[in-house]
C-alpha positions, 0 to 999 in steps of 0.5 A: 531504153527508157525516156524522161520528158517535159511537156507543156499542158494547157495554162503553160503548166509543165509536166515531167514524165518517164516512159518506154515510147514518148509518141504513145505516152503523149497520145495517152496524156491526150484524152486517154484513160491511161493518161496522168491525173495532171494531164486530164486537168491541163490537156498536153499541147506540146513535148518539149524536151526528151532526154534517154536512159538506159534503163528505169531506175535511171529514168525514174532518178532523172525525172524526180531530179527534174519534177523537183526544180523550180519552173525557171529551172526546168526551162533554162534545162529545155532551152540549154542543155549545158546546164543539165550539168549545172542543174542536176550535178548529183546525177551521173550526167553521162548516163543521159542523152538529149534526144529532142527538144522543141524551141519553137514550143516554149513561146 
């Protein structure tokens, strides 16, 4: 199983990625050489939302769609999972399951 995640980084920036283990990947972003270039420049602060996908292909499609959303729509997706189908109408939304969201980290 794969996961698509959105994390808040310093400067109130959002980063979206995929992984098989969210905790491990967050740790890698938090200072490891395995972290993304973006998170080296803007260190991660909190995991905001996580969705599961059955395989890498589905996770990559969701990641691509989320990365191309404007910031306000990403924030809507994080705060209101019912917006998922509206914002990502070109995906089969039954494939993805919300696993986690941290409403307190949005503030």
